[in-house]
C-alpha positions as CSV (number, residue, x, y, z in Angstrom):
1,X,4.6,18.2,10.9
2,X,7.3,15.6,10.6
3,X,6.9,13.5,7.4
4,X,8.9,10.4,6.6
5,X,8.8,9.5,2.9
6,X,11.2,6.6,2.7
7,X,13.5,4.7,5.1
8,X,16.0,1.9,4.6
9,X,16.2,-0.7,7.3
10,X,18.9,-3.4,6.8
11,X,18.0,-5.4,3.6
12,X,14.5,-3.9,3.4
13,X,13.2,-1.0,1.4
14,X,10.2,0.8,2.6
15,X,8.2,3.5,0.9
16,X,5.1,5.4,1.8
17,X,2.2,4.2,-0.3
18,X,2.1,6.0,-3.7
19,X,-0.1,5.8,-6.8
20,X,2.8,4.1,-8.6
21,X,2.2,1.1,-6.4
22,X,-1.2,0.3,-7.9
23,X,0.1,-2.5,-10.2
24,X,2.0,-4.2,-7.4
25,X,-1.1,-3.9,-5.1
26,X,-3.3,-5.4,-7.8
27,X,-1.0,-8.4,-8.2
28,X,-0.9,-8.9,-4.4
29,X,-4.7,-8.4,-4.0
30,X,-5.4,-11.1,-6.6
31,X,-3.2,-13.7,-5.0
32,X,-5.4,-16.0,-2.9
33,X,-2.5,-17.3,-0.7
34,X,-1.4,-13.8,0.3
35,X,-4.9,-12.5,0.7
36,X,-6.2,-15.5,2.7
37,X,-5.6,-13.6,6.0
38,X,-6.2,-10.1,4.5
39,X,-9.9,-10.1,3.8
40,X,-9.8,-12.2,0.6
41,X,-9.0,-11.5,-3.0
42,X,-9.9,-8.1,-4.3
43,X,-10.7,-6.8,-7.8
44,X,-8.6,-4.1,-9.5
45,X,-11.4,-1.7,-8.9
46,X,-11.5,-2.5,-5.2
47,X,-7.7,-2.2,-5.0
48,X,-7.8,1.2,-6.7
49,X,-10.5,2.4,-4.3
50,X,-8.4,1.2,-1.3
51,X,-5.3,2.9,-2.7
52,X,-7.2,6.2,-3.2
53,X,-8.5,6.1,0.4
54,X,-5.0,5.5,1.8
55,X,-3.5,8.3,-0.3
56,X,-6.1,10.7,0.9
57,X,-5.3,9.6,4.5
58,X,-1.6,10.3,3.8
59,X,-2.4,13.8,2.5
60,X,-4.7,14.6,5.4
61,X,-2.8,13.1,8.4
62,X,0.7,12.4,7.2
63,X,0.7,8.7,7.7
64,X,-0.9,5.4,6.6
65,X,0.2,2.3,4.8
66,X,3.8,1.5,3.7
67,X,5.2,-0.8,1.0
68,X,8.0,-3.0,2.2
69,X,10.2,-4.9,-0.2
């Protein structure tokens, strides 16, 4: 199975979602402006659950969400 971990488009860094991204996700999920179109603000506990579900999906299927910066 082909597995892409990181790629570097011009001026953009992209990483597959990792447990190390929890703090960044918590900040994003608590920003009402960002989350206005993404199902609303989430608690840290909700974010942690979403992260765990996505990490499990990565392990099982080899793809899921990415972090772009």
